[in-house]
C-alpha positions as CSV (number, residue, x, y, z in Angstrom):
1,M,69.4,94.8,67.2
2,E,72.7,96.6,67.7
3,L,74.2,96.7,71.2
4,P,75.4,100.0,72.5
5,Q,79.1,100.6,72.4
6,R,80.8,100.0,75.7
7,R,82.6,102.8,77.5
8,T,86.3,102.6,78.3
9,P,87.2,101.6,81.9
10,E,88.5,105.1,82.6
11,Q,85.1,106.6,81.5
12,A,83.2,104.0,83.7
13,I,85.4,104.7,86.7
14,A,85.1,108.5,86.3
15,I,81.3,108.2,86.2
16,A,81.2,105.8,89.2
17,K,83.1,108.3,91.3
18,I,80.1,110.6,91.1
19,R,77.6,107.9,92.0
20,P,78.7,104.3,92.6
21,S,75.4,102.9,91.3
22,A,76.1,104.6,88.0
23,L,78.9,102.1,87.2
24,T,76.5,99.5,85.7
25,Q,74.6,102.1,83.7
26,S,77.9,103.7,82.5
27,L,79.1,100.4,81.0
28,F,76.1,100.0,78.8
29,L,74.4,103.3,78.1
30,E,75.5,105.9,75.6
31,P,74.9,109.6,76.5
32,S,72.0,109.7,74.0
33,E,70.1,106.7,75.6
34,P,67.3,106.9,78.2
35,G,68.8,106.9,81.7
36,A,72.2,108.3,80.6
37,G,71.0,111.9,81.1
38,E,70.8,111.5,84.9
39,I,74.5,110.5,85.0
40,S,75.6,113.6,83.1
41,S,73.4,115.8,85.2
42,S,75.0,114.3,88.3
43,R,78.4,115.0,86.8
44,R,77.3,118.6,86.2
45,R,76.1,119.0,89.8
46,V,79.4,117.7,91.1
47,S,81.4,119.9,88.8
48,A,79.3,123.0,89.8
49,T,80.0,122.2,93.5
50,L,83.7,121.3,93.2
51,G,84.7,123.5,90.3
52,D,86.6,122.3,87.2
53,R,89.0,120.4,89.4
54,G,86.4,118.3,91.2
55,E,87.8,114.9,90.1
56,D,91.4,116.1,90.8
57,A,90.3,117.2,94.3
58,H,88.8,113.8,95.1
59,M,91.9,112.1,93.9
60,A,94.2,114.4,95.8
61,W,92.3,113.6,99.1
62,L,92.6,109.9,98.3
63,I,96.3,110.2,97.6
64,L,96.8,112.3,100.8
65,F,95.1,109.6,102.9
66,L,97.2,106.9,101.2
67,G,100.3,109.0,102.0
68,G,99.2,109.0,105.7
69,M,98.9,105.2,105.6
70,F,102.4,104.9,104.0
71,E,103.6,107.0,106.9
72,V,102.1,104.5,109.4
73,G,103.8,101.7,107.3
74,W,107.2,103.2,107.5
75,L,106.8,103.7,111.3
76,I,105.9,100.0,111.7
77,T,108.8,98.8,109.5
78,M,111.3,101.1,111.3
79,K,110.5,99.2,114.5
80,Y,112.1,96.1,112.9
81,T,115.2,97.8,111.4
82,D,117.4,97.4,114.6
83,G,118.8,100.8,114.0
84,F,118.9,100.4,110.3
85,T,121.2,97.4,110.5
86,R,118.8,95.0,108.9
87,L,118.6,95.4,105.1
88,A,115.0,94.3,104.2
89,P,113.2,96.3,106.9
90,S,115.5,99.3,106.3
91,A,114.8,99.3,102.6
92,A,111.1,98.9,103.2
93,T,111.2,101.9,105.6
94,L,113.0,104.1,103.2
95,A,110.7,103.1,100.3
96,L,107.6,103.8,102.4
97,M,109.0,107.2,103.6
98,G,109.5,108.2,99.9
99,A,106.0,107.0,99.0
100,S,104.5,108.9,101.9
101,V,106.3,112.2,101.1
102,G,105.6,111.7,97.4
103,C,101.9,111.4,98.1
104,L,102.0,114.6,100.1
105,G,103.8,116.3,97.2
106,I,101.1,115.2,94.8
107,A,98.3,116.2,97.1
108,V,99.6,119.8,97.7
109,K,99.1,120.5,94.0
110,T,95.4,120.6,94.6
111,I,94.9,120.9,98.4
112,P,96.2,123.9,100.3
113,M,99.6,123.2,101.8
114,G,98.7,123.8,105.5
115,T,95.6,121.7,105.3
116,A,97.3,118.9,103.4
117,Y,100.1,118.7,105.9
118,A,97.7,118.8,108.9
119,V,95.6,116.0,107.4
120,W,98.7,114.0,106.4
121,T,100.2,114.1,109.9
122,G,96.8,113.7,111.6
123,T,96.0,110.6,109.7
124,S,99.4,109.1,110.3
125,I,99.4,110.0,114.0
126,A,95.9,108.5,114.5
127,G,96.8,105.5,112.3
128,A,100.0,104.8,114.2
129,A,98.2,105.1,117.6
130,V,95.5,102.6,116.4
131,V,98.1,100.2,115.1
132,G,100.0,100.5,118.3
133,I,96.9,99.7,120.3
134,C,95.6,96.8,118.1
135,V,98.9,95.2,117.0
136,F,101.5,96.0,119.7
137,G,99.2,96.1,122.8
138,E,99.8,99.7,123.7
139,S,97.7,101.2,126.5
140,T,94.1,102.3,125.8
141,T,93.5,104.9,128.5
142,P,90.4,107.0,128.1
143,L,92.5,110.1,127.6
144,R,94.5,108.5,124.8
145,L,91.3,107.3,123.1
146,V,89.7,110.8,123.4
147,S,92.9,112.4,122.0
148,I,92.9,110.1,119.0
149,A,89.2,110.9,118.4
150,L,90.0,114.6,118.5
151,I,92.8,114.2,116.0
152,L,90.4,112.3,113.7
153,A,87.7,114.9,114.2
154,G,90.1,117.6,113.2
155,V,91.0,115.7,110.0
156,V,87.3,115.2,109.1
157,G,86.7,118.9,109.8
158,L,89.5,119.9,107.5
159,R,88.2,117.6,104.8
160,V,84.5,118.7,104.9
161,Q,85.4,122.4,104.9
162,P,83.7,123.6,101.7
163,N,86.4,125.8,100.1
164,H,89.1,123.1,99.6
165,A,88.0,121.2,96.5
166,G,87.3,124.3,94.3
167,D,90.1,126.5,95.8
168,P,93.4,124.8,95.1
169,S,96.6,126.2,96.5
170,P,98.4,128.5,94.1
171,R,101.3,127.2,92.0
172,A,104.7,128.7,92.3
173,G,104.6,132.3,91.1
174,E,100.8,132.5,91.2
175,T,98.7,134.3,93.8
176,R,95.1,133.8,94.9
177,Q,92.6,136.2,93.6
178,K,89.9,137.4,96.1
């Protein structure tokens, strides 16, 4: 009995993005085998919902979130730079700043600029506030906690808005068609 040919890691990860339980199936099933059809039909449903750039859109949101976390990281490391007089924290701060802005730059290729910037700043503001409370013992007044919750609600609202994944921002020189 001949074993089915294994998929590449990239193929397995792409399929798992659609449905995590599909990872095991994707490693062992070829498209012509029983059970593999439901994976490809899941991929078609996701593609129909998100447009041709569905996988790009998911990755852009992940990169945008990562950029917000880099933003929190540089804020924390900046606390230890002593006015940029200490080399290691200063270098870490600058590297994290570059990574944060770089992630935003990558995300705006797919996510509309205004939305990307709002989510990037919102996640970093909320993240910095949470780190301040948990790590540095900053105050936890009810108004502060409600304000952080409102920022996060705004970020979630922007993320779940249906037109983002299939409606990428136009490139330089392009215009949106209505």
